[in-house]
C-alpha positions in Angstrom: 43.2 74.1 141.4 46.2 75.0 139.6 48.3 72.4 137.5 50.9 70.9 139.7 52.1 69.1 137.0 55.9 69.8 135.9 57.3 70.3 132.5 58.2 66.8 132.1 54.9 65.9 132.9 53.6 67.7 130.5 56.5 66.9 127.5 54.1 63.4 126.4 50.9 65.5 126.3 52.7 68.0 123.9 54.4 65.3 122.0 51.1 63.0 121.5 49.4 66.4 120.5 52.4 66.7 118.1 52.1 63.1 116.6 48.3 63.7 116.0 49.2 66.5 113.8 50.9 64.0 111.3 54.5 65.1 112.1 57.5 62.7 111.1 58.7 60.5 113.7 62.4 62.5 112.9 60.4 65.7 113.7 58.6 64.1 117.0 62.4 63.0 118.1 64.0 66.4 117.5 60.8 67.7 119.5 61.6 65.6 122.3 65.4 65.7 122.1 65.4 69.2 122.0 62.4 70.3 124.8 63.6 67.7 127.1 67.2 69.5 127.0 65.8 72.5 127.8 63.7 71.7 130.7 66.7 69.8 132.2 68.2 73.7 131.9 66.0 75.6 133.0 65.6 73.6 136.2 69.1 73.2 136.9 69.4 76.8 136.4 66.5 78.8 137.7 64.6 75.9 139.7 61.9 76.2 137.1 60.5 72.7 137.3 56.7 73.6 136.6 55.0 76.4 134.0 54.3 78.7 136.0 57.7 79.3 137.3 59.0 80.2 133.7 59.8 83.5 133.0 61.3 85.6 130.3 64.5 86.0 131.4 65.0 82.2 132.0 64.4 81.7 127.5 66.6 85.3 126.8 69.2 83.3 128.6 68.4 79.9 127.2 68.9 81.7 123.8 72.2 82.7 125.7 73.5 79.1 126.0 72.0 78.0 122.6 75.0 80.4 121.2 77.6 79.1 123.6 76.9 75.3 123.9 79.5 73.0 121.8 78.4 70.5 119.2 80.4 67.0 119.7 83.0 68.0 117.6 83.8 70.9 119.8 82.6 73.3 117.8 79.9 76.0 118.2 76.1 74.9 116.6 75.4 75.9 113.5 72.8 78.7 112.8 70.5 76.0 111.6 70.9 73.6 114.5 70.1 76.5 117.0 66.9 78.0 114.9 65.8 74.3 115.1 66.2 74.5 118.8 64.3 77.6 118.7 61.7 76.4 116.3 61.1 73.0 119.0 60.9 75.6 121.7 58.6 78.0 120.0 56.1 75.5 119.7 56.6 74.0 123.3 56.0 77.4 124.3 52.9 78.2 122.3 51.0 74.7 123.2 51.6 75.1 127.1 50.2 78.7 126.0 47.1 77.1 124.5 46.5 75.1 127.7 46.8 78.2 129.8 49.9 77.3 131.4 52.0 80.5 130.5 51.6 83.6 128.8 51.9 83.8 125.0 54.0 86.4 125.6 57.2 84.1 126.3 57.1 83.7 122.6 58.6 87.5 122.6 62.0 85.9 123.4 62.4 83.4 120.8 63.3 84.9 117.3 65.3 83.2 114.6 68.7 84.4 114.0 70.0 84.7 110.8 71.8 81.8 108.7 74.3 82.6 106.0 73.4 81.9 102.3 76.1 78.4 102.5 76.2 76.2 99.6 74.6 72.7 100.8 77.2 70.8 103.3 77.9 66.8 104.0 77.1 66.6 100.3 79.3 63.6 98.3 80.3 63.7 94.8 79.4 61.0 92.7 82.7 59.6 93.1 82.6 59.6 96.8 78.7 57.9 96.5 80.8 55.5 94.6 83.8 54.3 97.0 80.9 54.2 99.9 79.0 52.0 98.1 81.8 49.5 97.1 82.8 48.9 100.9 79.4 47.9 101.9 79.2 43.8 102.5 76.7 43.6 99.3 77.2 39.5 100.2 75.3 39.1 103.3 71.4 39.7 103.5 72.0 42.6 105.7 74.7 44.2 103.4 72.7 43.7 100.5 69.3 45.7 101.9 71.6 48.3 103.3 73.1 48.9 99.1 69.7 48.5 98.0 68.4 51.6 100.6 71.2 53.6 100.0 70.8 53.0 95.8 67.8 54.1 96.5 68.4 57.1 98.9 70.8 58.8 96.2 68.8 57.8 93.0 65.1 59.0 94.4 66.0 61.9 96.7 63.7 60.6 99.6 63.7 61.3 102.9 65.0 58.6 104.8 61.5 58.4 106.6 60.0 58.1 104.1 62.1 55.1 102.7 62.4 53.4 106.3 57.7 53.1 105.9 57.6 52.5 101.8 55.5 49.4 101.6 55.9 46.8 99.2 52.4 48.1 97.3 53.6 51.2 96.4 56.3 50.0 94.8 56.2 49.5 91.0 58.9 47.7 89.6 58.0 47.4 85.9 57.4 51.0 85.7 60.5 51.9 87.9 58.3 53.8 90.2 57.4 54.3 93.9 55.0 55.8 95.9 56.3 57.3 98.9 54.3 58.6 102.3 55.7 62.7 102.7 55.6 65.2 105.0 52.1 65.8 106.1 50.7 62.7 105.2 51.5 63.8 101.4 52.0 61.3 98.8 53.9 61.4 95.9 55.6 59.3 92.8 59.2 59.7 92.9 61.1 57.3 89.5 63.9 54.7 90.5 66.9 55.1 88.8 68.3 51.6 86.7 70.9 50.6 89.3 68.4 51.2 92.2 65.8 49.1 90.3 68.5 46.1 90.0 69.4 46.1 93.3 65.4 46.7 94.4 63.8 43.8 92.4 67.1 41.4 93.6 66.5 42.5 96.8 62.9 41.9 97.1 63.0 38.8 95.0 65.9 37.3 96.4 67.0 38.8 99.9 63.8 40.0 101.3 62.4 36.9 102.0 64.8 35.2 103.9 65.3 38.0 106.4 63.0 36.1 108.9 59.4 36.1 109.3 57.7 39.8 108.7 55.8 41.0 111.7 57.0 44.0 110.0 54.1 43.5 107.2 54.3 45.5 104.3 57.7 47.6 104.9 59.9 46.9 102.2 63.5 47.2 104.9 63.4 44.7 107.8 65.9 43.6 109.4 66.3 39.9 110.8 63.5 38.7 112.4 61.6 40.8 110.2 60.9 44.0 111.8 61.1 47.5 110.4 64.8 49.1 110.0 65.2 51.3 112.6 66.5 54.9 111.8 69.4 54.4 114.4 70.1 51.4 112.9 70.6 52.4 109.5 72.4 55.6 110.6 75.5 53.9 112.8 75.8 51.6 109.7 76.4 54.4 107.3 78.7 55.6 109.8 80.5 52.3 109.5 80.5 52.6 105.6 81.7 56.2 105.5 85.0 55.3 107.8 85.6 52.5 106.0 85.3 54.3 102.8 88.1 57.1 104.2 85.6 59.8 104.1 86.0 62.7 106.1 82.9 64.5 106.3 79.7 63.8 108.5 77.8 61.1 106.0 74.1 60.4 107.2 71.1 58.9 105.3 70.0 62.6 104.8 73.3 63.1 103.1 71.9 61.1 99.9 69.4 63.2 99.4 71.3 66.6 99.6 73.9 64.6 96.9 70.9 63.6 94.8 69.5 67.4 94.6 73.2 68.7 94.0 73.8 66.5 90.8 70.7 67.1 89.5 71.0 70.8 89.8 74.8 70.5 88.5 72.9 68.2 85.5 70.9 71.0 84.2 67.9 69.7 85.8 64.5 72.3 86.2 64.2 73.3 89.6 60.6 72.6 89.2 60.8 69.3 88.5 63.6 69.2 91.3 61.2 70.3 93.7 58.2 67.6 92.9 60.9 64.6 93.4 61.9 65.8 96.5 58.7 67.0 97.7 59.0 70.4 98.6 56.0 72.9 98.8 58.0 75.9 96.9 61.2 76.4 95.8 62.5 78.4 98.4 63.9 75.0 100.2 66.0 75.2 97.0 67.9 78.4 97.0 70.7 77.2 98.2 71.5 74.8 95.7 71.0 77.1 93.1 73.7 79.1 94.1 76.7 77.6 92.0 80.4 77.0 93.1 82.8 79.3 91.6 84.0 75.9 89.5 80.6 76.1 88.3 80.3 79.4 87.3 84.0 79.3 85.9 82.6 76.6 83.4 79.7 78.1 82.7 81.4 81.9 82.2 83.6 79.6 79.8 80.5 77.9 77.9 78.1 80.3 77.4 80.3 84.1 76.9 80.7 85.0 73.6 84.2 86.5 74.4 85.1 83.2 75.7 84.3 81.1 72.7 86.4 83.6 70.6 90.0 81.8 69.9 91.6 84.9 69.0 89.8 87.9 71.0 91.0 90.9 69.6 91.7 94.3 71.9 
């Protein structure tokens, strides 16, 4: 008997399979949003509600539609965003193929586009981070919690998912370290800087106990009533703090990870050490950060080139 389920009916099974592969909540959210959006477009444009209605032309046209789509600010999607959509759809089509619902050849049109080798965007300078932190209302428990979260993100460079799932037994205040659970359920230890450590100590001792009972169990960061902090709750808070600080770039929790990385690289940190701190598999992920800005390059040239070090160069 043929499978009569629609693509929308099949999506929960796909997401369950991806969850069992230990993907992060952020990755699962991207799958759900991007695949659902594509499924709706396929149904509205071609009436393709079921897997057996999918054709190669449909996916070709979907890629063209991605290129024409506009983000919230009215500009085209960034190449990285287009590739994220393609990656999610490849996983979806690949899963449908394994279930025997579509031909594997449907993956062929889903080719990644070339991404320009640009310097990281949405990066704050140290002064801008301090400006943002200064507007967080640290006099109340939620504000102090948010400040502590920002300080940890900027100090350690951890992913927001790693921060939200951090548990009290994995925080070692005496040694200024924390054990976080990274992608693929891989643990790593990260150092906590002095300022972030002071905030964490105060938060755990004097703030967290007053946020309410703790159904969130051992989670470090909880909200009123004790439930674990949700990503969207913190994202909205960060957006509000950025506006209050007069920052004109789009600041998200991931911005602090980028900013931490940029400051470390500019400060001359060993890229291998930075890779280990961030939990990357290889150095290739840091290739954008290794490309210096022209100002950095000028400073290095002036400091290191023998001709520049001469006070009175001659012919």
